[in-house]
N, C-alpha and C positions, 0 to 999 in steps of 0.2 A: 543394020539391026535396030538401031535406035529409031529409024524412020518407021519400021514396021510396028515397034512397040508404041510409037506415038499414034500411028494410024489405027491399029487394031487393038491397042491396049497390051500391057505387059502380061505375059502368060503367067497364070497363077499356079502355084504349087498345090498338090492335093490337100495339104493342111490349110492353106489359105481358102481354098474352095470350101472345105468343110466348115471353117469359121464363118465364112460368108453365109452359107446355108443356115448355120446355127443362129446367126443374128436375125436372118429373115424369119425363121420360125418363131423366135422369141417376140419379134415385133407383131407378127400375125396373132399370137397368143394374147398379147396385150390388147389388140384391136378387138378380138373376140370377147374378152372380158368386159371391155367398155360397152360393147353392143348388148351383151347379155345383161349387164347392170341396167342399161336403159330399158330393156324389155321387162325386167323384173319390176322396175318402177311403174311401167305402163300396166303391168298385171295388177299391181295393187290398186292403181287408179280405176281400172275397169271393174274390179270387184266392188269398190265403194260406189261406183256409178250404178252398177246393176242393183245393189241393195237400195240405193236411193230411188231409182226409177221404179223398182218393184213396189216400194212403199207408196209411191205416188200413183200406183195403179196402171202404169204404162207397161203392160206385159209384153207387147210386141217389141217395143224398143229394148226391153230387157233381154229378149231372146236374141236380137241382132247383136247386142253387146256381148252376150254369152258366147256367140260364135267367134267374135274377135278375141275373147279371152282364151278360147280353146286353141285358136291359131297362135296366139302369143305364147302360150305355154308349150306348144309343139316347137316353136322356133327356139325357145329357151333350152329345151331338151337337145335340139340339134346342135346348138352352140356348145353345150357341155360335151356332146359326143365328138364334135370337131376338135375341141381343145384336148380331149383325151387322146385322139389320134395324133395330133401335133406333138404332145408330150411324148408319145411312144416313139415317134420319128426322131425327135430331139434326143431321146435317150440312146437311140441306136447310133446317131451321129457321135454322141459323146463316147460311146463304146468304140466306134471306129477310130476316133481320134486318139483314144487311150491306147488302142492296139498299135496304131502307127507309131506313137511316141515310144512305146515299149520296144517295138521292132527297130526303130532308129537307135535306141539306147543299146540294145543288144548288138546291132551292127557295129556301133562305135566301139563297144567293149571288145568285140571279136577282132576288129582291126588293131586295137591296141595290144591285145594279147599276141596277135600274129607278128606285130613289129617287135615286141619284146622277145618272142622266140627266135625271131631272125637275128636280133642283136645279141642274143645269148651265145657266148663262145664256150662250148662244153669242154674242149681240151684245156682252155685257160682256167675254167672252174675246177677241173680235175687237178691241174698243177697247183692251184691255190690251196686246195684241200690237202694235197700231199705235203706242201711246204708247211702248212699249219700243223699237220701231225708231227712232222719232223721237229719243228720248233718246240712243240709241246713235250716230245720226248727228251730233247736237250734240257729243257727247263726242269723236268722231273729228275734227270740225272744230277743236275747242279744242285737241286734242292736236297737230294740224298747226300751228296758230298758235303754240303753245309751242315746237315744234321749230324753226320759222322764226326765232322770237325768239332762241332759244339760239344758232343758227348765226350770226345777225347780230351778237350780242354777242361771239362768239368771233372773228369776222372783224375787228371793231373793236379787239379786244385785240391781235390780231396787228399791225395798223397801228400802234397805240400803242406796242407793243414795238419795232418797227423805228425809229420816230421817237426813242424814248428811247435806243435803242442807238447811233444815229447821234450824238445829243447827247453821250452818254458818251464816245464815241471822239474827237469834236471837242474836248471839254474836256480829255481826256488829252493829245492832240497839242498843244493850246495851252499846256498846263502845261509840256511838255517842249521847247517852242520850235519846233515844226514846224507849218508852215502846210499845211493840207489841200490847197490848190490846188497849192502847190509839190511836195508829195508825189506828187500825181497827175501833175504835169508831168514829174517825174523818172523816171517809169516808162518803160522802153525801148519802142520801137515793136514791134508784133507783126507787121509786114508780112512780114519774112523767114520768120518762123514760119508764117505763113499760106501762103506760097509753097511751103515745104517740105511742108506738109500736102497741098496740091494735087498735088504731084509724087507723093507717096506713094499718094494715092487713084488716080491714073492708073495707076500700076504694078499696083495691086490689081485694077483693072478689066481690064487686059491679061491678067493671070493667069487671071481668071474665063473669059475668051473662049478 
């Protein structure tokens, strides 16, 4: 194999062939530009020579140089046309190279997706999803139990606080010599106040009607 590559040259890939043709086209365009620039300089020289010869009265010589000027201008136009054609071909080659690169990228992505799909274990993924859901349910249940325990402990604290506050009040009243039962018994009756409230509510009802 190495002998054939040495004898006939290594076989180029399509991308390498396109790059080679692209470089050749660019080189040819540069050569055309140089030749066109030379002809344009010759065109200016011929125009000056024709003017000078005509002023000197050499009409026949001026006609001969005028023919050279016409041919020179025709060559310049041909060089412009050739360069335009080469630019069109170069653009097409660039488009082909871009399409090939895009096709290779898509092929690589397709192979990658295929490998990922083959490596994907659907039963295992399903099992993982079920385990996750089960663990999430367990976590929710434990959170509810913790919330209930916190609420119960806070309720017991409130009861303990009420009992403790009553003990403190009783102790203070005992220290100052006041009996709790006597203090409660000395509170005036609220019956007159209740009757007054009932009368006020009756008046309010009559006003609403």
